[in-house]
Short mmCIF file of the C-alpha atoms (twelve columns), coordinates in Angstrom:
data_MODEL
# 
_entry.id   MODEL 
# 
loop_
_atom_site.group_PDB 
_atom_site.id 
_atom_site.type_symbol 
_atom_site.label_atom_id 
_atom_site.label_alt_id 
_atom_site.label_comp_id 
_atom_site.label_asym_id 
_atom_site.label_seq_id 
_atom_site.Cartn_x 
_atom_site.Cartn_y 
_atom_site.Cartn_z 
_atom_site.pdbx_PDB_model_num 
ATOM 1   C CA . MET A 1   -11.996 34.291 23.040  1 
ATOM 2   C CA . THR A 2   -10.470 36.048 26.053  1 
ATOM 3   C CA . ILE A 3   -6.669  35.888 26.340  1 
ATOM 4   C CA . ARG A 4   -5.732  34.712 29.838  1 
ATOM 5   C CA . VAL A 5   -2.548  36.386 31.088  1 
ATOM 6   C CA . LEU A 6   -0.293  35.567 34.036  1 
ATOM 7   C CA . VAL A 7   1.898   38.488 35.178  1 
ATOM 8   C CA . VAL A 8   5.259   37.619 36.784  1 
ATOM 9   C CA . ASP A 9   7.179   40.533 38.323  1 
ATOM 10  C CA . ASP A 10  8.757   41.158 41.713  1 
ATOM 11  C CA . SER A 11  7.499   44.777 41.756  1 
ATOM 12  C CA . ALA A 12  4.040   45.123 43.261  1 
ATOM 13  C CA . LEU A 13  3.659   48.408 41.359  1 
ATOM 14  C CA . ILE A 14  4.437   46.823 37.989  1 
ATOM 15  C CA . ARG A 15  2.124   43.900 38.711  1 
ATOM 16  C CA . SER A 16  -0.663  46.333 39.581  1 
ATOM 17  C CA . LEU A 17  -0.054  48.519 36.496  1 
ATOM 18  C CA . LEU A 18  0.090   45.556 34.136  1 
ATOM 19  C CA . LYS A 19  -3.114  44.163 35.603  1 
ATOM 20  C CA . GLU A 20  -4.821  47.531 35.168  1 
ATOM 21  C CA . ILE A 21  -3.654  47.841 31.548  1 
ATOM 22  C CA . ILE A 22  -4.496  44.266 30.581  1 
ATOM 23  C CA . ASP A 23  -7.878  44.131 32.325  1 
ATOM 24  C CA . ALA A 24  -8.899  47.344 30.530  1 
ATOM 25  C CA . GLN A 25  -8.695  45.496 27.189  1 
ATOM 26  C CA . PRO A 26  -11.926 43.887 25.968  1 
ATOM 27  C CA . ASP A 27  -10.205 40.678 24.810  1 
ATOM 28  C CA . MET A 28  -7.844  39.836 27.681  1 
ATOM 29  C CA . THR A 29  -7.743  39.405 31.422  1 
ATOM 30  C CA . VAL A 30  -5.138  38.831 34.131  1 
ATOM 31  C CA . VAL A 31  -5.830  35.460 35.743  1 
ATOM 32  C CA . GLY A 32  -2.994  35.753 38.247  1 
ATOM 33  C CA . ALA A 33  0.058   37.753 39.324  1 
ATOM 34  C CA . ALA A 34  3.195   36.184 40.780  1 
ATOM 35  C CA . PRO A 35  6.104   37.924 42.562  1 
ATOM 36  C CA . ASP A 36  8.695   35.377 41.411  1 
ATOM 37  C CA . PRO A 37  9.118   32.321 39.183  1 
ATOM 38  C CA . ILE A 38  8.664   29.831 42.029  1 
ATOM 39  C CA . VAL A 39  5.145   31.107 42.679  1 
ATOM 40  C CA . ALA A 40  4.563   31.451 38.923  1 
ATOM 41  C CA . ARG A 41  5.412   27.807 38.319  1 
ATOM 42  C CA . GLN A 42  2.562   26.658 40.524  1 
ATOM 43  C CA . MET A 43  0.164   29.253 39.124  1 
ATOM 44  C CA . ILE A 44  0.868   28.095 35.570  1 
ATOM 45  C CA . LYS A 45  -0.139  24.562 36.569  1 
ATOM 46  C CA . GLU A 46  -3.315  25.757 38.303  1 
ATOM 47  C CA . LEU A 47  -4.440  28.535 35.954  1 
ATOM 48  C CA . ASN A 48  -3.181  27.369 32.525  1 
ATOM 49  C CA . PRO A 49  -2.682  30.916 31.139  1 
ATOM 50  C CA . ASP A 50  -2.447  31.679 27.408  1 
ATOM 51  C CA . VAL A 51  0.367   34.236 27.761  1 
ATOM 52  C CA . LEU A 52  2.998   35.013 30.396  1 
ATOM 53  C CA . THR A 53  4.550   38.433 30.993  1 
ATOM 54  C CA . LEU A 54  7.916   37.865 32.634  1 
ATOM 55  C CA . ASP A 55  10.302  40.221 34.410  1 
ATOM 56  C CA . VAL A 56  14.039  39.706 33.949  1 
ATOM 57  C CA . GLU A 57  15.507  40.407 37.401  1 
ATOM 58  C CA . MET A 58  13.640  38.697 40.244  1 
ATOM 59  C CA . PRO A 59  14.467  37.031 43.573  1 
ATOM 60  C CA . ARG A 60  14.770  33.255 44.051  1 
ATOM 61  C CA . MET A 61  15.163  32.651 40.306  1 
ATOM 62  C CA . ASP A 62  15.850  35.166 37.533  1 
ATOM 63  C CA . GLY A 63  13.584  35.399 34.504  1 
ATOM 64  C CA . ILE A 64  16.117  33.908 32.071  1 
ATOM 65  C CA . ASN A 65  16.662  30.711 34.052  1 
ATOM 66  C CA . PHE A 66  12.923  30.354 34.505  1 
ATOM 67  C CA . LEU A 67  12.270  30.953 30.798  1 
ATOM 68  C CA . GLU A 68  14.854  28.334 29.823  1 
ATOM 69  C CA . LYS A 69  13.170  25.733 32.037  1 
ATOM 70  C CA . LEU A 70  9.680   26.782 30.925  1 
ATOM 71  C CA . MET A 71  10.419  26.554 27.202  1 
ATOM 72  C CA . ARG A 72  11.955  23.129 27.680  1 
ATOM 73  C CA . LEU A 73  9.162   21.670 29.813  1 
ATOM 74  C CA . ARG A 74  6.038   23.650 28.874  1 
ATOM 75  C CA . PRO A 75  6.541   25.945 25.876  1 
ATOM 76  C CA . MET A 76  4.095   28.864 25.914  1 
ATOM 77  C CA . PRO A 77  3.931   32.474 24.647  1 
ATOM 78  C CA . VAL A 78  6.066   34.770 26.803  1 
ATOM 79  C CA . VAL A 79  6.472   38.551 26.620  1 
ATOM 80  C CA . MET A 80  9.528   39.776 28.538  1 
ATOM 81  C CA . VAL A 81  9.330   42.949 30.640  1 
ATOM 82  C CA . SER A 82  12.766  44.580 30.576  1 
ATOM 83  C CA . SER A 83  14.478  47.866 31.346  1 
ATOM 84  C CA . LEU A 84  16.162  49.833 28.573  1 
ATOM 85  C CA . THR A 85  19.762  49.383 29.653  1 
ATOM 86  C CA . GLU A 86  22.704  47.848 27.843  1 
ATOM 87  C CA . ARG A 87  22.826  44.929 30.248  1 
ATOM 88  C CA . ASP A 88  19.084  44.367 30.002  1 
ATOM 89  C CA . SER A 89  19.263  44.471 26.204  1 
ATOM 90  C CA . ASP A 90  21.793  41.604 26.258  1 
ATOM 91  C CA . VAL A 91  19.597  39.645 28.639  1 
ATOM 92  C CA . THR A 92  16.470  40.324 26.582  1 
ATOM 93  C CA . LEU A 93  18.180  39.134 23.403  1 
ATOM 94  C CA . ARG A 94  19.085  35.972 25.288  1 
ATOM 95  C CA . ALA A 95  15.411  35.600 26.208  1 
ATOM 96  C CA . LEU A 96  14.430  35.851 22.540  1 
ATOM 97  C CA . GLU A 97  16.981  33.153 21.726  1 
ATOM 98  C CA . LEU A 98  15.320  30.925 24.316  1 
ATOM 99  C CA . GLY A 99  11.866  31.386 22.772  1 
ATOM 100 C CA . ALA A 100 10.273  34.550 24.183  1 
ATOM 101 C CA . ILE A 101 7.983   36.114 21.580  1 
ATOM 102 C CA . ASP A 102 8.626   39.778 22.319  1 
ATOM 103 C CA . TYR A 103 9.539   42.268 25.016  1 
ATOM 104 C CA . VAL A 104 8.120   45.384 26.648  1 
ATOM 105 C CA . THR A 105 10.531  48.019 27.899  1 
ATOM 106 C CA . LYS A 106 10.071  49.456 31.377  1 
ATOM 107 C CA . PRO A 107 10.554  53.225 31.615  1 
ATOM 108 C CA . LYS A 108 13.618  54.310 33.609  1 
ATOM 109 C CA . VAL A 109 11.727  57.086 35.441  1 
ATOM 110 C CA . GLY A 110 8.074   57.886 36.034  1 
ATOM 111 C CA . ILE A 111 7.132   54.222 36.005  1 
ATOM 112 C CA . LYS A 112 3.387   54.679 36.513  1 
ATOM 113 C CA . THR A 113 2.997   57.310 33.787  1 
ATOM 114 C CA . GLY A 114 5.464   55.534 31.522  1 
ATOM 115 C CA . MET A 115 3.732   52.175 31.752  1 
ATOM 116 C CA . GLN A 116 0.368   53.768 30.976  1 
ATOM 117 C CA . GLU A 117 1.928   55.339 27.866  1 
ATOM 118 C CA . TYR A 118 2.981   51.828 26.827  1 
ATOM 119 C CA . ALA A 119 -0.542  50.458 27.321  1 
ATOM 120 C CA . ASN A 120 -1.409  50.011 23.639  1 
ATOM 121 C CA . GLU A 121 1.979   48.481 22.883  1 
ATOM 122 C CA . ILE A 122 1.680   46.069 25.798  1 
ATOM 123 C CA . ALA A 123 -1.792  44.976 24.726  1 
ATOM 124 C CA . GLU A 124 -0.727  44.554 21.096  1 
ATOM 125 C CA . LYS A 125 2.280   42.454 22.034  1 
ATOM 126 C CA . ILE A 126 0.183   40.196 24.254  1 
ATOM 127 C CA . ARG A 127 -2.307  39.702 21.395  1 
ATOM 128 C CA . THR A 128 0.536   38.895 19.017  1 
ATOM 129 C CA . ALA A 129 2.059   36.456 21.498  1 
ATOM 130 C CA . ALA A 130 -1.283  34.687 21.997  1 
ATOM 131 C CA . GLY A 131 -1.425  33.911 18.267  1 
ATOM 132 C CA . ALA A 132 2.271   33.208 17.751  1 
ATOM 133 C CA . ARG A 133 3.813   29.913 16.759  1 
ATOM 134 C CA . ILE A 134 5.738   28.449 19.694  1 
ATOM 135 C CA . ALA A 135 8.722   26.178 19.192  1 
ATOM 136 C CA . ARG A 136 11.590  24.933 21.298  1 
ATOM 137 C CA . ARG A 137 14.698  26.706 20.127  1 
ATOM 138 C CA . LYS A 138 18.373  25.912 20.524  1 
ATOM 139 C CA . PRO A 139 20.507  28.810 21.695  1 
ATOM 140 C CA . PRO A 140 23.882  29.401 20.014  1 
ATOM 141 C CA . GLY A 141 26.415  26.713 20.747  1 
ATOM 142 C CA . GLU A 142 23.880  23.905 21.073  1 
ATOM 143 C CA . GLY A 143 24.145  21.987 17.842  1 
ATOM 144 C CA . GLY A 144 25.141  25.157 15.980  1 
ATOM 145 C CA . PRO A 145 23.849  26.368 12.648  1 
ATOM 146 C CA . SER A 146 24.287  24.268 9.573   1 
ATOM 147 C CA . LYS A 147 27.076  25.503 7.343   1 
ATOM 148 C CA . SER A 148 26.177  26.825 3.926   1 
ATOM 149 C CA . ALA A 149 27.166  24.454 1.145   1 
ATOM 150 C CA . LEU A 150 27.746  27.432 -1.151  1 
ATOM 151 C CA . SER A 151 30.529  29.953 -1.417  1 
ATOM 152 C CA . LEU A 152 30.197  32.799 -3.864  1 
ATOM 153 C CA . GLY A 153 33.516  32.681 -5.637  1 
ATOM 154 C CA . ASN A 154 32.486  34.852 -8.587  1 
ATOM 155 C CA . LYS A 155 33.078  38.551 -8.049  1 
ATOM 156 C CA . LEU A 156 30.017  39.729 -9.974  1 
ATOM 157 C CA . ALA A 157 27.620  38.319 -7.410  1 
ATOM 158 C CA . SER A 158 29.568  39.478 -4.377  1 
ATOM 159 C CA . THR A 159 30.359  43.067 -5.404  1 
ATOM 160 C CA . GLU A 160 27.379  44.204 -7.487  1 
ATOM 161 C CA . LYS A 161 24.532  42.500 -5.660  1 
ATOM 162 C CA . LEU A 162 23.003  43.389 -2.305  1 
ATOM 163 C CA . ILE A 163 20.789  41.438 0.093   1 
ATOM 164 C CA . ILE A 164 18.107  43.552 1.786   1 
ATOM 165 C CA . ILE A 165 16.352  42.038 4.835   1 
ATOM 166 C CA . GLY A 166 13.351  43.187 6.868   1 
ATOM 167 C CA . ALA A 167 11.751  41.605 9.967   1 
ATOM 168 C CA . SER A 168 9.835   42.317 13.165  1 
ATOM 169 C CA . THR A 169 8.347   39.987 15.828  1 
ATOM 170 C CA . GLY A 170 10.454  36.824 15.917  1 
ATOM 171 C CA . GLY A 171 12.946  38.471 13.613  1 
ATOM 172 C CA . THR A 172 16.002  38.494 15.868  1 
ATOM 173 C CA . GLU A 173 16.261  34.721 15.666  1 
ATOM 174 C CA . ALA A 174 15.181  34.552 12.011  1 
ATOM 175 C CA . ILE A 175 17.845  37.085 11.013  1 
ATOM 176 C CA . ARG A 176 20.425  35.137 12.989  1 
ATOM 177 C CA . ASP A 177 19.399  31.949 11.193  1 
ATOM 178 C CA . VAL A 178 19.971  33.609 7.811   1 
ATOM 179 C CA . LEU A 179 23.186  35.493 8.598   1 
ATOM 180 C CA . VAL A 180 25.052  32.620 10.269  1 
ATOM 181 C CA . ARG A 181 24.750  30.705 7.006   1 
ATOM 182 C CA . MET A 182 26.220  33.487 4.890   1 
ATOM 183 C CA . PRO A 183 29.776  32.842 3.608   1 
ATOM 184 C CA . SER A 184 32.517  35.411 4.078   1 
ATOM 185 C CA . ASP A 185 32.266  36.417 0.392   1 
ATOM 186 C CA . ALA A 186 28.506  37.139 0.544   1 
ATOM 187 C CA . PRO A 187 27.238  40.408 -0.921  1 
ATOM 188 C CA . GLY A 188 26.727  43.392 1.344   1 
ATOM 189 C CA . ILE A 189 23.608  42.978 3.501   1 
ATOM 190 C CA . LEU A 190 21.340  45.700 4.932   1 
ATOM 191 C CA . VAL A 191 18.920  44.739 7.710   1 
ATOM 192 C CA . THR A 192 15.991  46.526 9.321   1 
ATOM 193 C CA . GLN A 193 14.564  44.852 12.418  1 
ATOM 194 C CA . HIS A 194 11.962  46.657 14.534  1 
ATOM 195 C CA . MET A 195 13.918  47.182 17.751  1 
ATOM 196 C CA . PRO A 196 14.527  49.935 20.330  1 
ATOM 197 C CA . GLU A 197 17.675  52.035 20.151  1 
ATOM 198 C CA . ALA A 198 19.279  50.444 23.209  1 
ATOM 199 C CA . PHE A 199 19.030  46.965 21.682  1 
ATOM 200 C CA . THR A 200 20.421  47.265 18.143  1 
ATOM 201 C CA . ARG A 201 24.109  47.549 19.018  1 
ATOM 202 C CA . SER A 202 23.929  44.501 21.297  1 
ATOM 203 C CA . PHE A 203 22.028  42.657 18.567  1 
ATOM 204 C CA . ALA A 204 24.703  43.462 15.972  1 
ATOM 205 C CA . GLU A 205 27.529  42.499 18.330  1 
ATOM 206 C CA . ARG A 206 25.853  39.211 19.165  1 
ATOM 207 C CA . LEU A 207 25.436  38.382 15.480  1 
ATOM 208 C CA . ASP A 208 29.010  39.395 14.735  1 
ATOM 209 C CA . SER A 209 30.253  36.877 17.315  1 
ATOM 210 C CA . LEU A 210 28.349  34.083 15.554  1 
ATOM 211 C CA . CYS A 211 28.778  34.835 11.841  1 
ATOM 212 C CA . LYS A 212 31.500  34.419 9.238   1 
ATOM 213 C CA . ILE A 213 30.570  37.828 7.857   1 
ATOM 214 C CA . LYS A 214 31.192  41.065 9.757   1 
ATOM 215 C CA . VAL A 215 27.998  42.374 11.396  1 
ATOM 216 C CA . LYS A 216 27.737  45.910 12.762  1 
ATOM 217 C CA . GLU A 217 25.231  48.588 13.644  1 
ATOM 218 C CA . ALA A 218 24.979  50.891 10.639  1 
ATOM 219 C CA . VAL A 219 26.304  54.445 10.779  1 
ATOM 220 C CA . HIS A 220 25.593  57.301 8.388   1 
ATOM 221 C CA . ASN A 221 27.436  57.559 5.072   1 
ATOM 222 C CA . GLU A 222 29.300  54.262 5.313   1 
ATOM 223 C CA . ARG A 223 30.402  52.257 2.279   1 
ATOM 224 C CA . VAL A 224 28.526  48.960 1.947   1 
ATOM 225 C CA . LEU A 225 31.116  46.214 1.577   1 
ATOM 226 C CA . PRO A 226 30.838  42.545 0.582   1 
ATOM 227 C CA . GLY A 227 31.042  40.196 3.537   1 
ATOM 228 C CA . HIS A 228 29.419  42.782 5.810   1 
ATOM 229 C CA . ALA A 229 25.915  43.167 7.258   1 
ATOM 230 C CA . TYR A 230 24.616  46.515 8.507   1 
ATOM 231 C CA . ILE A 231 21.849  46.585 11.140  1 
ATOM 232 C CA . ALA A 232 19.553  49.621 11.223  1 
ATOM 233 C CA . PRO A 233 20.017  51.473 14.539  1 
ATOM 234 C CA . GLY A 234 16.875  51.712 16.627  1 
ATOM 235 C CA . HIS A 235 16.775  55.512 16.379  1 
ATOM 236 C CA . SER A 236 16.858  55.891 12.570  1 
ATOM 237 C CA . HIS A 237 15.556  54.631 9.262   1 
ATOM 238 C CA . LEU A 238 18.291  52.844 7.295   1 
ATOM 239 C CA . GLN A 239 18.437  53.662 3.578   1 
ATOM 240 C CA . LEU A 240 20.644  52.758 0.658   1 
ATOM 241 C CA . LYS A 241 22.230  55.452 -1.478  1 
ATOM 242 C CA . ARG A 242 24.949  55.588 -4.107  1 
ATOM 243 C CA . SER A 243 28.134  57.604 -4.382  1 
ATOM 244 C CA . GLY A 244 29.802  57.025 -7.717  1 
ATOM 245 C CA . ALA A 245 30.380  53.283 -8.074  1 
ATOM 246 C CA . ASN A 246 29.839  52.612 -4.365  1 
ATOM 247 C CA . TYR A 247 26.752  51.720 -2.380  1 
ATOM 248 C CA . MET A 248 26.511  53.743 0.826   1 
ATOM 249 C CA . THR A 249 24.339  53.760 3.939   1 
ATOM 250 C CA . ALA A 250 22.162  56.705 4.942   1 
ATOM 251 C CA . LEU A 251 20.459  57.219 8.301   1 
ATOM 252 C CA . ASP A 252 17.314  59.321 8.569   1 
ATOM 253 C CA . GLN A 253 15.481  60.353 11.737  1 
ATOM 254 C CA . GLY A 254 12.318  61.288 9.885   1 
ATOM 255 C CA . PRO A 255 8.885   60.359 11.261  1 
ATOM 256 C CA . PRO A 256 7.911   56.710 11.767  1 
ATOM 257 C CA . VAL A 257 6.540   54.867 8.733   1 
ATOM 258 C CA . ASN A 258 3.871   52.232 9.423   1 
ATOM 259 C CA . ARG A 259 4.373   53.262 13.077  1 
ATOM 260 C CA . HIS A 260 8.020   52.170 12.953  1 
ATOM 261 C CA . ARG A 261 11.428  53.788 12.909  1 
ATOM 262 C CA . PRO A 262 13.394  52.072 11.569  1 
ATOM 263 C CA . SER A 263 10.904  50.999 8.912   1 
ATOM 264 C CA . VAL A 264 11.343  48.097 6.516   1 
ATOM 265 C CA . ASP A 265 9.393   49.965 3.821   1 
ATOM 266 C CA . VAL A 266 11.892  52.837 3.960   1 
ATOM 267 C CA . LEU A 267 14.827  50.460 3.450   1 
ATOM 268 C CA . PHE A 268 13.121  48.460 0.704   1 
ATOM 269 C CA . ARG A 269 12.044  51.573 -1.217  1 
ATOM 270 C CA . SER A 270 15.570  52.964 -1.165  1 
ATOM 271 C CA . ALA A 271 16.878  49.628 -2.445  1 
ATOM 272 C CA . ALA A 272 14.337  49.730 -5.276  1 
ATOM 273 C CA . GLN A 273 15.425  53.225 -6.273  1 
ATOM 274 C CA . VAL A 274 19.192  52.781 -5.897  1 
ATOM 275 C CA . ALA A 275 19.975  49.108 -6.541  1 
ATOM 276 C CA . GLY A 276 17.074  47.985 -8.743  1 
ATOM 277 C CA . ARG A 277 17.787  44.575 -10.249 1 
ATOM 278 C CA . ASN A 278 20.987  44.271 -8.194  1 
ATOM 279 C CA . ALA A 279 18.957  43.842 -5.004  1 
ATOM 280 C CA . ILE A 280 17.653  40.623 -3.456  1 
ATOM 281 C CA . GLY A 281 14.836  41.243 -0.975  1 
ATOM 282 C CA . VAL A 282 14.088  39.019 2.018   1 
ATOM 283 C CA . ILE A 283 11.078  39.566 4.297   1 
ATOM 284 C CA . LEU A 284 10.932  37.534 7.485   1 
ATOM 285 C CA . THR A 285 8.563   36.932 10.382  1 
ATOM 286 C CA . GLY A 286 6.798   39.956 11.853  1 
ATOM 287 C CA . MET A 287 3.520   41.536 12.874  1 
ATOM 288 C CA . GLY A 288 1.817   44.021 10.542  1 
ATOM 289 C CA . LYS A 289 2.470   45.022 6.957   1 
ATOM 290 C CA . ASP A 290 5.672   47.075 7.085   1 
ATOM 291 C CA . GLY A 291 7.800   46.146 4.080   1 
ATOM 292 C CA . ALA A 292 5.070   44.761 1.805   1 
ATOM 293 C CA . LEU A 293 4.697   47.777 -0.482  1 
ATOM 294 C CA . GLY A 294 8.409   48.548 -0.372  1 
ATOM 295 C CA . MET A 295 9.151   44.988 -1.479  1 
ATOM 296 C CA . LEU A 296 6.625   45.364 -4.290  1 
ATOM 297 C CA . GLU A 297 8.537   48.452 -5.448  1 
ATOM 298 C CA . MET A 298 11.714  46.375 -5.354  1 
ATOM 299 C CA . ARG A 299 10.119  43.731 -7.569  1 
ATOM 300 C CA . GLU A 300 8.871   46.349 -10.009 1 
ATOM 301 C CA . ALA A 301 12.421  47.755 -10.151 1 
ATOM 302 C CA . GLY A 302 13.803  44.327 -11.102 1 
ATOM 303 C CA . ALA A 303 14.815  42.894 -7.726  1 
ATOM 304 C CA . TYR A 304 14.286  39.227 -6.876  1 
ATOM 305 C CA . ASN A 305 12.433  38.666 -3.598  1 
ATOM 306 C CA . PHE A 306 11.981  35.939 -0.979  1 
ATOM 307 C CA . ALA A 307 9.308   35.710 1.732   1 
ATOM 308 C CA . GLN A 308 9.428   33.398 4.740   1 
ATOM 309 C CA . ASP A 309 6.697   30.750 4.703   1 
ATOM 310 C CA . GLU A 310 3.900   30.587 7.263   1 
ATOM 311 C CA . ASN A 311 4.949   27.381 9.006   1 
ATOM 312 C CA . SER A 312 8.381   28.712 9.977   1 
ATOM 313 C CA . CYS A 313 7.217   32.198 11.026  1 
ATOM 314 C CA . VAL A 314 6.651   33.146 14.648  1 
ATOM 315 C CA . VAL A 315 4.113   35.656 13.268  1 
ATOM 316 C CA . PHE A 316 3.056   35.380 9.623   1 
ATOM 317 C CA . GLY A 317 2.128   39.050 9.224   1 
ATOM 318 C CA . MET A 318 4.728   40.897 7.166   1 
ATOM 319 C CA . PRO A 319 5.515   37.990 4.803   1 
ATOM 320 C CA . LYS A 320 1.787   37.352 4.337   1 
ATOM 321 C CA . GLU A 321 1.183   40.977 3.327   1 
ATOM 322 C CA . ALA A 322 4.134   40.939 0.911   1 
ATOM 323 C CA . ILE A 323 2.868   37.731 -0.674  1 
ATOM 324 C CA . LYS A 324 -0.663  39.147 -0.873  1 
ATOM 325 C CA . VAL A 325 0.429   42.161 -2.957  1 
ATOM 326 C CA . GLY A 326 2.547   40.004 -5.263  1 
ATOM 327 C CA . ALA A 327 5.937   41.232 -4.053  1 
ATOM 328 C CA . ALA A 328 7.591   37.830 -3.494  1 
ATOM 329 C CA . HIS A 329 9.020   35.589 -6.191  1 
ATOM 330 C CA . GLU A 330 9.592   32.682 -3.801  1 
ATOM 331 C CA . ILE A 331 8.047   31.587 -0.480  1 
ATOM 332 C CA . VAL A 332 10.689  29.727 1.484   1 
ATOM 333 C CA . PRO A 333 11.011  27.999 4.901   1 
ATOM 334 C CA . LEU A 334 13.424  29.773 7.216   1 
ATOM 335 C CA . ASN A 335 15.796  26.812 7.531   1 
ATOM 336 C CA . VAL A 336 16.643  26.987 3.812   1 
ATOM 337 C CA . MET A 337 16.269  30.745 3.246   1 
ATOM 338 C CA . ALA A 338 19.995  31.475 3.169   1 
ATOM 339 C CA . GLU A 339 20.642  28.522 0.866   1 
ATOM 340 C CA . ARG A 340 17.930  29.672 -1.568  1 
ATOM 341 C CA . VAL A 341 19.275  33.223 -1.623  1 
ATOM 342 C CA . LEU A 342 22.822  31.976 -2.192  1 
ATOM 343 C CA . ALA A 343 21.667  29.537 -4.873  1 
ATOM 344 C CA . TYR A 344 19.940  32.403 -6.700  1 
ATOM 345 C CA . LEU A 345 23.124  34.499 -6.522  1 
ATOM 346 C CA . ASP A 346 25.191  31.528 -7.661  1 
ATOM 347 C CA . SER A 347 22.897  31.072 -10.676 1 
ATOM 348 C CA . LEU A 348 23.429  34.712 -11.636 1 
ATOM 349 C CA . GLY A 349 27.170  34.208 -11.543 1 
ATOM 350 C CA . ALA A 350 26.902  31.037 -13.610 1 
ATOM 351 C CA . ARG A 351 24.799  32.806 -16.245 1 
ATOM 352 C CA . SER A 352 27.259  35.695 -16.328 1 
ATOM 353 C CA . ASN A 353 30.207  33.367 -16.806 1 
ATOM 354 C CA . ARG A 354 28.479  31.787 -19.806 1 
ATOM 355 C CA . VAL A 355 28.009  35.157 -21.538 1 
# 
């Protein structure tokens, strides 16, 4: 089946380059190109595309306002086309909150050459979007997250245990869903989400504004504290290490693993080696298999692992691969993932108190 794509961008050059890239793929074609959302709205009705690529800054109506209306009235797979700037990273994260599947970053200079270098990534993200699960999503402040019914009052669970999370496509919202339900006395949390360098700080700051726990972009050689979550920066692998009685972060700019840096496998493997049975692994929505073998190593080292179920995933790739190799103990819907993790930790504390 050929994936029918509508390109929406106010730049004639970008529209032309995207058309050239997409039409060169054997399984997709550009059915139309619109210079702004007003034109796009009519083209969507006439052409019924499978996937939309959408620029952020456009005349007449910006991409975010258009996306918000689109996802309310006619939800469909959307890949944002954004520049790698701090402001654009905030706007792109907002787009993901509203239901966009993924984003492609425009090069700052050498647009024609840069876009051609992104050709494989663009094509892959359009394919992923075409097969993704689309749902209307509520942005923060609309209804709000449900509060966790659990609070980890026992110190064993909160100081000795760690929660280790990995995600990719669809993961920004899945991670938010888990972290906003974590109580202030939750164990230390390490997170790897496939994301460019310019986006991770904005992502951490956005989460920090929503959560009871403190959320920050990880730095090298930092003590991992209870009630804190550490997001892997987009330029480095995040690993866990130990210094005496303390867990510490470590950043590594080694080569990509599974084509990613940061890589979920790198984080999970370090957790297996350093934390062993004190780790709780969580693998969320994402394309590919990054994290599956690392999570298996965690299980073999004594960790207890959770995988997001297919129905609640935007893309059931990474959890599926982890389940396939036998790495997950439990397969859990996203809306109860935090509660299941906390219930498991609470049961450990209860068993300890009986000893």
